KOLVO-650517 format. One record per residue: residue in one letter; x, y, z of N, C-alpha, C in turn. Coordinates in steps of 0.2 Angstrom, whole numbers, plus 2048, in hexadecimal, padded with zeros to 3 digits. Layout:
KOLVO-650517
AXYZXYZXYZ;...
end
This chain:
KOLVO-650517
X23D77508F243776092244773099;X23F77409C23E7720A323E76A0A3;X23B76709E23B76009E24275D09C;X24676009824C75E09725175F09D;X2507640A12547650A72527600AC;X24C75E0AC24A7590B124C7520AF;X24C7510A924F74A0A625774A0A8;X25A7500A72617500A826374E0AF;X25F7520B42607510BB25E7490BD;X2597460BA25873F0BB25E73B0B9;X26073C0B32667380B126C7390B6;X26D73F0B82737400BC27273C0C3;X26C73C0C526A7390CC26B7310CB;X26972F0C52697280C42717250C4;X2757290C027C7280C027F7280C7;X27D72D0CB28072E0D227E7280D6;X2787250D52757200D92797190D7;X27B7190D027F7130CE2867130D1;X2897190D128F71A0D42907180DB;X28A71A0DF28A7190E62897110E7;X28570E0E32847070E328B7030E2;X28E7050DD2957020DB29A7030E1;X29A7090E429F70A0E929D7060EF;X2967060F12947020F62966FA0F5;X2956F80EF2976F10EE29E6F00EF;X2A26F40EC2AA6F30ED2AB6F30F5;X2A86F80F92AA6F81002A86F2103;X2A26EF10129F6E91042A46E3102;X2A66E30FC2AB6DD0FA2B26DE0FE;X2B46E40FF2BA6E51022B96E310A;X2B46E510D2B26E31132B26DB114;X2AE6D810F2AD6D11102B46CD10F;X2B86D010A2BE6CD10A2C36CD110;X2C26D31132C66D51192C46D011F;X2BD6D01202BB6CC1252BC6C4124;X2BC6C211E2BD6BB11C2C46B911E;X2C96BE11C2D06BD11D2D16BD125;X2CD6C11282CE6C11302CB6BB133;X2C66B91312C36B21332C76AC131;X2CA6AD12B2CF6A71292D56A712E;X2D86AE12F2DE6AE1332DD6AC13A;X2D76AD13D2D56AB1432D56A3144;X2D36A013E2D269813E2D969513D;X2DE69913B2E56961392E8694140;X2ED68F13F2F168D1452F6693147;X2F669514D2FB69A150301696151;X30769914F30D69615031269B154;X31769815731D69B15A323699156;X32869E15532E69C15233469E156;X33969B15434069D15734569C151;X34A6A015235069F14D35569B150;X35969714C35E69314F364697152;X36769515736C69915A37269415D;X37869715D37D69316037D692167;X38068D16A37F68C171382685173;X38268317938467D17B37E67917E;X37F67217E37A66E18137B66B188;X37766A18C378668193374661193;X37865C19437665519537565419D;X36F65319F36E6521A636C64B1A8;X3706481AC36E6411AF36C6411B6;X36663F1B736363F1BE3616381C0;X3616371C73606311C93606311D1;X35F62B1D435F62A1DB3616231DD;X3636221E336561B1E536561B1ED;X3666151EF3676141F736E6131F9;X3706161FE37761620137860F204;X37D60C20337F606206387606207;X38960220C39060220D394600207;X39A60320639F6012013A15FA202;X3A25F82093A45F120A3A15EF211;X39F5E921139B5E621639F5E0219;X3A05E02203A35DA22339E5D5225;X39E5CF22339A5CA22539D5C622A;X39A5C523039D5C12353995BA235;X39D5B523439A5AE23339D5AA239;X3995A523B39B5A024039A59923D;X39F59523E3A058E23A39D58923E;X39A58A24439758524838F586248;X38C58124B38558124C383582253;X38758625638658825D37F58C25E;X37C58C263376590264378596267;X37559C2653775A22673745A326E;X3785A52733755A727A3735AE27B;X3775B22773765BA2783775BD271;X3735C126F3745C52693745CC26B;X37A5CF26B37B5D626E37A5DC269;X3785DB2633775E125E3715E025A;X36F5E52573695E525336B5E924D;X3675E82473685EC2413685F4243;X36D5F724036D5FF241372601247;X3745FC24B3785FE25037F5FF24D;X38260425138960624F38E602253;X3935FF2513975FB25539F5FD253;X3A35FB2583AA5FC2583AD5F5256;X3B35F62533B75F02523B95EC258;X3B85E62593B95E225F3B35E1264;X3AD5E52623A85E52663A45DE266;X3A25DB26B39E5D526B3975D6268;X3965D02643905D126038B5CB262;X38D5C52623895BF26438D5BA269;X38A5B826E38D5B32723895AC271;X38D5A627138A5A026F38B59B275;X38759627638759127A38C58C278;X39258B27C39758727A39858127F;X39457F28339557A288396573285;X39257128039356B27D39A56A27A;X39C5702763A35702733A956F278;X3A857327E3AD5732833AD56C286;X3A75692873A856228A3AB55D285;X3A955E27E3AC55A2793B455B279;X3B656127A3BD56227A3C155F280;X3BE55F2863C055C28B3C155428A;X3BB5512873BB54A2863C1548281;X3C254C27C3C754B2773CE54C27A;X3CF55027F3D55512823D754B287;X3D154828A3D254228E3D453C28A;X3D153C2843D253627F3D953727D;X3DB53D27C3E253E2793E753C27F;X3E653D2853EA53B28B3EA53428B;X3E453028A3E452928A3E8526285;X3E852927F3EB5262793F352727A;X3F552D27E3FC52E27F3FE529284;X3FA5272893FC52228E3FD51B28A;X3F851A2863F85132823FE51327D;X40051927A40651927640C51727A;X40D51A280413519284413512286;X40D50F28840D50728940F503283;X40D50527D40F501277416502276;X41950827742050927542450527A;X4225042804255002854254F8283;X41F4F628141E4EF27E4234EE278;X4234F32744274F226E42E4F1270;X4314F42754384F42774394ED27A;X4344EA27E4344E32804344DE27B;X4304DF2764304DA2704364DA26C;X4394E026C43F4E12684454DD26B;X4454DD27244A4D92764494D2275;X4424D02744414C92744414C626D;X4424CB2684434C926143D4C525E;X4374C72614314C425E42F4C9259;X4304C725242F4CC24D4274CD24C;X4244C724C41C4C824B4194CD250;X41B4CC2574184D025C41B4D725B;X4214D82584244DF25741F4E2252;X41E4DF24C41A4E22474134E4249;X4104DF24D4094E125040A4E7255;X40F4E725940F4ED25D4114F4259;X4154F32544164F92504104FC24D;X40B4F724B4054F92484014FD24D;X4004FA2533FC4FD2583FF50425A;X40650425A40950B25B407510256;X40750E24F40551224A3FE51424A;X3F950F24B3F251124C3F1516252;X3F45152573F351A25D3F652125B;X3FB5212583FE5282563F952B251;X3F652724C3F152A2483EB52D24B;X3E85292503E352B2543E4531258;X3EB53225A3ED53825E3ED53E259;X3EF53D2533EF54224E3E854524D;X3E354024C3DC54224B3DA546251;X3DB5442573D954725D3DC54E25E;X3E354E25C3E655525C3E355A257;X3E15582513DD55C24D3D655E250;X3D35592523CC55B2553CD56025B;X3D255F25F3D35632653D556A263;X3D956B25E3DB57125B3D6575258;X3D15712553CC5742513C6577256;X3C557325B3C05752613C357B265;X3C957B2663CC58026A3CC587265;X3CD58625F3CD58C25A3C558E25A;X3C158A2593BA58C2593B758F25F;X3B958D2653B759026B3BA59726C;X3C15982693C459E26A3C15A3265;X3BF5A125F3BD5A62593B55A725A;X3B15A225C3AA5A225A3A65A2261;X3A95A12663A55A126C3A25A826E;X3A55AD26C3A35B426C3A55B8266;X3A05B92613A25BC25B3A35C425D;X3A85C725A3A95CE25A3AA5D1254;X3A95D82543A95DC24D3B05DC24B;X3B15DA2443B85DB2413B95E223F;X3B45E623E3B55ED23C3B05F1240;X3B15F82403AC5FC2433A75FE23E;X3A15FF23F39C60123A39560023D;X3905FF2383895FF2393875F8238;X3835F523D3805EE23C37B5EF237;X37B5EB2313765EB22C3725E522C;X3745DF22F3705D922F3725D5235;X36D5D223836E5CD23E36A5C723D;X36E5C123B36B5BB23A36B5B6240;X36F5B824536F5B524C3695B6250;X3665B12523605B12573615AD25D;X3605B12623615AD26935D5A7269;X3605A226C35D59B26D35D597266;X36159926136159525B368596258;X36A59125437059125036F59624A;X37559924837559D24237359823C;X36F59B23736D59723137459622D;X37559022B37B58E22737B592221;X38159521F3825992193815A021A;X37E5A222037C5A92213815AC226;X3835B32253875B622A3835B7231;X3865B62363835B823D3815BF23D;X3865C323B3855CA23B3895CD236;X3865D32323895D622D38A5DE22F;X3905E022E3925E72303945EB22A;X3915F12293935F622439A5F9227;X39F5F82233A65FB2253A6602224;X3A56072293A560E2283AC611226;X3B160D2273B86102253B960F21D;X3B460B21A3B560B2133B060F20F;X3AC6132123A861820F3A161420D;X39D6182093976152063976151FF;X3926121FC3916121F53896131F4;X3886151EE3816151EC3806131E4;X37B60F1E337A60D1DC3746101D9;X3746111D336E6141CF36E6121C8;X3686111C536860F1BE3656141BA;X3686161B436661B1B03656181A9;X36161C1A536061919E36661919A;X36661419536C61419036D61A18D;X36861E18B36962418736D62918B;X36D62919237062E19637762B198;X37962519737F622199385625195;X38562718F38B62B18C38D63118F;X38963419438A63A19738D63A19E;X38F6341A03926331A639862E1A5;X39D62F1AA3A362A1A93A66291B0;X3A96231B13AD6221B73B26281B8;X3B162A1BE3B662F1C13B26361C1;X3AC6361BE3A863C1BF3A663E1C6;X3A76441C83A56461CF39F64A1CF;X39B6491D439464D1D539364D1DC;X38D64F1DE38A6501E538464C1E5;X3836481EB37D6451EC3796481F1;X3726491F036E64D1F436A6481F8;X36A6491FF366645204361649207;X35B64820635564B20935564A210;X35764421235664221935C64521E;X36164821A36664C21E36565421C;X35F65621C35D65D21B36065F214;X36065B20F36265C20836A65D208;X36D65A20C37465A20C377658206;X37C65B20338065A1FD3876561FF;X3876501FD38D64C1FF39164A1F8;X39764C1F839B64B1F239C6431F1;X39C6411EA39C63A1E839F63A1E2;X3A16341E03A56331DA3A262C1D7;X3A262C1D03A06261CC3A66221CC;X3A561C1CE3AB6171CE3A96111CA;X3A36101C83A260A1C439C60B1BF;X39C6091B93966091B53966031B1;X3905FF1B238F5F91AF3885F81AD;X3865F31A93805F11A737B5F01AD;X3755F21AD3715F11B236F5EA1B3;X36E5E81B936C5E11BA3655E11BC;X3615DC1B935A5DB1BB3595D81C2;X3525D81C43515D51CA3535CE1CB;X3535CB1C53545C31C535C5C21C4;X3605C81C43675C71C536A5C71BE;X3665C81B83695C81B236B5CF1AF;X3715CF1AD3745D51AA3715D61A3;X3735DC1A03715DD19936A5E1199;X3675E219E3605E619E3615ED19C;X35C5F019A35D5F719835F5FB19E;X36460019C3666041A136D6031A3;X3706071A73776071AA3776081B1;X37B6041B537B6051BC3816091BE;X38060F1C13866131C43876111CB;X38D6111CD38F6101D43936161D6;X39061A1DB3936201DE39761E1E4;X39D6201E63A061F1EC3A06261F0;X39F6261F639F62C1FB3A062A202;X3A262F2063A362D20D3A1633211;X39C63121639A63621A397633221;X39A63522639863222D39063222E;X38D63722B38663722C382632229;X38562E224381629221382623225;X37C61F22537C61922937A613224;X37861521E37561021936E610219;X36B60F21336460F212361616210;X36561C21036362220E363623207;X35E62720435D6281FD36162E1FB;X36562D1F63686331F33666341EC;X36663B1EA36563D1E336A6401E0;X36B6401DA3706431D636E6461D0;X37164C1CE36F64F1C73766511C4;X37864E1BF37F64F1BC37D6531B5;X3806581B537F65C1AE38665D1AB;X38665B1A538C65C1A138B66019B;X38F66619938E66A19439266818E;X39066818839466618239866C17F;X39B66B17A39F671177399675173;X39B67B17139667F16E39467C167;X38D67D16538A67B15F38868215B;X389682155387688151380689150;X37C68315137568414F371680154;X36D68315836967F15D36168115C;X35D67C15C35667E15C35267A162;X34C67C164349678169347672167;X34666D16B34566616933E666165;X33966A16833266A16533266C15E;X33867015B33867215433A66D150;X33D66715233F66214E33A65D14D;X33865B147333656145335651141;X33264B14133464513D32E64213A;X32F63F13432A63B13132E63612C;X32A63212832D62D12433363011F;X33263611E33763911933D63C11D;X33D63C12334363E12734264312C;X34764612E34764C133346653130;X34265713334165D13033E662135;X33E66913233B66E136336672132;X33267613532D67A13132F681131;X33168412C33368B12C32D69012B;X32D69612E32769B12C32969F127;X32569F1213276A311B3216A811A;X3246AE11731F6B311631D6B310F;X3166B510E3146B61073106BC107;X3126C110230E6C71013086C60FD;X3026C81002FC6C80FC2F86CE0FC;X2F36CF0F82EF6D50F72ED6D80FD;X2EC6D41022E96D71092EE6D710E;X2F56D610C2FA6D61122FE6CF111;X3026CE1163076C91173036C2119;X3056BD1163026B61183086B211A;X3076AE11F30D6A912230B6A2120;X31069E11E30F69711C31569311F;X31368D12131868812431C68511E;X32268511E32668211832B67D11B;X32B67611932F67111B336672119;X33B67111E34267111C34566B120;X34866611C34B66011E352662122;X35365F12735966112B35D65B12D;X36365C12F367656132369658139;X36765413E36865614536E652148;X37165514D377652151375650158;X37965315D377651164371655166;X36F65316C36965616F369655176;X36565917A36465818135D658182;X35B65A18835365918A350660187;X35366518535066B18335266D17B;X35866C17935A66E17335D66816E;X35D66A16836066516336566915E;X36A66615D36F66A15936D668151;X36D66D14D36B66D14637266D142;X37366813E37966813B37966B134;X37366B13137266E12B36A66E129;X36867312536167312335E67A124;X36167E12935E68412B36468912C;X36268F12B36769512C365699132;X36969D1353676A113B3626A613A;X3606A713335B6AC1313546A9131;X3546A213034E69F12F34A69F136;X3436A013533E6A013A33B69913B;X33D69614033B68F14133568E145;X33068B14332A68A14732B68514D;X32A68715332B68315932568015B;X32068315B31968115E31468415A;X30E68015A30868315730268115B;X2FC68515A2F668415D2F367E15B;X2F467B1552F16751532F667214D;X2F566C14B2F96691472FA66C140;X30066D13E30167013730666C133;X30666D12D30A66912830D66E123;X31266C11F31566F11A310673115;X31067911430C67D110306680113;X30467E1192FF68111D30068911E;X2FA68C11E2FA6931202FA693127;X2FD69812B2FD6991322FD6A0134;X2FC6A113A2FC6A813D3026A8142;X3066AE14130C6AE14530D6B6147;X3116B714C3136BD14E31B6BD14D;X31E6BE1473256BD1463296C2149;
end
C-alpha cells in the first residue's frame, strides 16, 4: 500500500514538473517575442507626421542693391583747353550755378582778337573793292567789273567764315571758360585734372541730380519674378542709416544684363525709385517683399512632398493591428501639387484632411516600410 502511494506521489510530482517546464517555456517565448519586437522597433525609422490643413502661402522676395541717382547731369566741354583749377571732388554737394572747373583760355582769347582784326581788315578791303567797282562801272570796263565783282564776293565769303569763327569762339569762352553746375546735387565723377585737358568723350564732371530722387537696382531669380510687379511698394532698409526704412516703389522689371552687357541672362532686374535727402549714392539697401495668396484648402510642408520617376507623392502613416499591438507602415499616395512657397506646398488631390502624412524620418524610408511613430 505504501508502495502504491509513493508511486502515485512520484507521478504527481513528475506531472507538476512538466507543467512548470511548459509554463516556463511559454513565459520565455513570450518574453523573447516581446524583446525581439522591442529591439526591432528601436531599429525602425522614427517619423513625424502632420495632417494637411487649409491656409495661405507667403511668397517672399528678398534682395539688395546699391543706391544711385535717378538722373545724372554730365557736364561736358567741347574744347581741348587745359584745366587751371578743379574746384570740386567726388562726394561734394554742389548748388546749381556753382563753379566746378576753370580753364586756361589765353590762346583762344588771342585767336579771337586775331580773327576780329582779320575781319576788320576784310571789311576795309570790301569797302575799297566796292569803291573800285563803282569806278569801273563808270568806265564801262566790263572785264574789270567782273574781276572786281569776284573779288568782292570772295571777300564777303571770307568775312562770313570769320564771322562764324568769331561767334563760335565767343560762345566757347562764355560757356566753357568756367564750367558751372547745371543742377544741385552730389558730385559722382570728376574727369578734369589740373594742368591737363579733359579726355575726349568724357564728362568733365558728373552730378547726381538730388531733385530727381534716387534709384536702386537688384537682380532676383526668375522663379521669384512672378511675385513682384511694377507699381509694388515696399521699404528699403539701410544699415548705414541705423537701419532706416525708406519707402520705395518698383518702377521697372526687365531681363537681367550680364557683365558683358548681354541681356537674357537668368534672373530679372528690379528698379526701385525712392527719395531721401540722407542718401548720397553708394549706400546698400535691402528689401523683403512678402505677398500672400488666396486660401488653399490643403497645404503640407515642403519636406512631405517627394518625387521620383513615377511622379509626385507623399508617404502616409498607416496602422496595422498585430498580436502584440499596433504596427505602423509607410504607404505611398500619389498627389497633384499646385503653388508653393519656401515652407508649404498646396495639394490639389491625393490626400484627405484625416490622412497622417510623414514629414520627416530619422533615416530613409520607402513605401511599405515599418516605422516608429507617435501619432
